[in-house]
N, C-alpha and C positions, 0 to 999 in steps of 0.2 A: 745190391745195386742202389745207387743214390737216385731217389725220385727228384729231390730238390733240396737246396739248402734252405734253412728256416731260421728265423730269429728266435731268441729265447722267449720273447713275448708270445710268439705263435705257439711254441711248444708248451709253455706254461698255461696259456689260455685253453688249449686243448685238454691239458691235464685237469684244470679246474672245472671244466664243463663235464668231463667224464667221471671225475673223482672228487666231488666236493668234500672239503674238510668239515668233519662233524666230530662231536665228542664220542660217538660210538664207533669210530673207525680209526685206521692207522694212516689215513691219507696225509695228515700233516707231516708225519715222518718221511714219507716218500717225497712230498713237496720240498721239504728241507734238503733232501739229497739232490734234487734237481737244481736248487739254488746253489748248493756247494759245487756241483759239476759245472754250472755256468761260470762261476768264478774261476775254477781250476782251469777250464779250457777256453777262457777268454771269449765267451759267448759264441763259440763255434758249435753249431747244431746242424744236423741233416735229418731229413725224413727218408728212410731207406726201406727197401723191400728185402726181406731175408728168406732164404730157402730153407728147406728141412734140415740140411746139414748144419747150417749156421745156427738155426734155432736150438737144435739139440745140444750144441756146444756152448751156449751162453752160460757163463759162470754165475751161480747164485751165491749170495752171501749167507752168513750165519743165520739160521732160522730155527727158533725153538718151538715151532709149531703152535703158535698162538696160545701158549700156556698149557699145552697138552703134556702128556706123560712121556712121549718119545720125541726127542729133538730130531729134526729132519736134516738140516744142513750143518755140518761141523764148522768150526771157526776157519778151517783151511779152505772152505768153499767147495762147491760141487757143481758139475754141469747139470743142465735140465735133464738130460738122458740118465745120468747117474741117480738123480733124486727120484725120478719116476721108477727106475729099477729098484731102488731101495724100498719104496712103498710097495711095489709089486712083490718083491721078495719076502716082505713081512706079511703080505696079504692085505688086500684093500679093506676087508672087514676088521682085521686087527688094527690097522692104522686108523680107520674111522672110529673105532671104540676108544683108542688111546688119545686121539687128537680130534675131537668132534668139531671144534671151531675151524681149525685148519682144513679138515676134510670138507666141511660145509662150504668154504670158499672155493675149494677145488671143484666140488660137485656143482656149485652154482654155475661155473663156466662150462661144464660138460655139455657139449652140443650147441653152445651159443656161438654167435659170431664174435670173434675176439677183436677187441679194440687194440690200437697200437700200444706197444709196451715202451718203456723208457730205459735206455741203456747208456753206457759210456765206454770209451775205448780203453780206459784204465780206471782202477778203483778211486773213489773219492776218499778224502780223509774223514773216516768215521769208524767207530768201534766195530760196526758190523763187518768191516773189511780188514780189520787189524791183523788177522791171522792168515790172510789169503796167501796161498802158494800156487804155483803152476797155473797162473791166470794169463800169462802172456800168450797172445794169439787167439784170445777169446774176447768177445764182448762181455761187458759186466752189467749185470742186472741192477736197476735202481727201483723199478716198479713193474709189477706184473707177474710175480712169482707163481701165484696160484693159477693164473690164466695159462702160463707157460706149461705148468705141469698138467693141467687139464687138457691142453692142446696135445701134449705128447701122448696121453692116454688115448686120445681120439684118433690117432694116426696109425691104425693097424695097417701093416704092410708098408709103412712109411719108408723103410730102408730100400725096398725094391723100387718104389715110385721115385725116390730121390735118385737112385742109380740110373734110371732111365729118363731123368729130367722132368718128371711129372709131380714132384713133391709139392706139398702145400706151401704157401707163402704167407708171410706175416709182415705188417708194417711196424716200424719202430722209429722212435725219435732217438737219435744217438748224439751224445755230447762228446766233443773232441774231434780231432782231425780224422774223419772216417776214411778218406782216401789214403792217408798215411798208414792207417791201421790195415787196410787191404793190402797195401804194398809190403808192409812188414810181415803180414801173415803169409803172403805168397812166397816171400823170401825164406821164411822159416820152413815152409813145406818143401822147398827145393833142397834144403840141406839134408 
């Protein structure tokens, strides 16, 4: 659901307040993706509210787990739900041991109030998205991977709550024609 349309300046100001660029973080990378998305989608941005179903279907780009031993997201991409399941299948302890920096970021968000994430309606031109397949009908992640995975772990019983309309919601800044995305998604689901 669209809360409101926003300018890129509003979205970027929020990003800069929440995620300052420093030499000890990867925020510059995410900020560059937002700039690319703004150019690709002609400064079309919306602040939206996503329900559980949409959050779990967000497509995540290639992620090598912050230099860890086990890559999390393959080049083809993976949904939030699939990434969380991959970690759980391997066991949280095993993932934590193999990827301490990545797990530390996930664990940091465990139980915290999540800030809005940054998404787009289609991938931007970047190596992280070069191998993407089967992403149509999904929103595409640009910033917030560790928050999204932490959120998915905190949603015990989420499928049942979503089914009865009581699922958790999350705000997101989305680059691109969001209303067109919703229309095309609805059309794809009817087929």
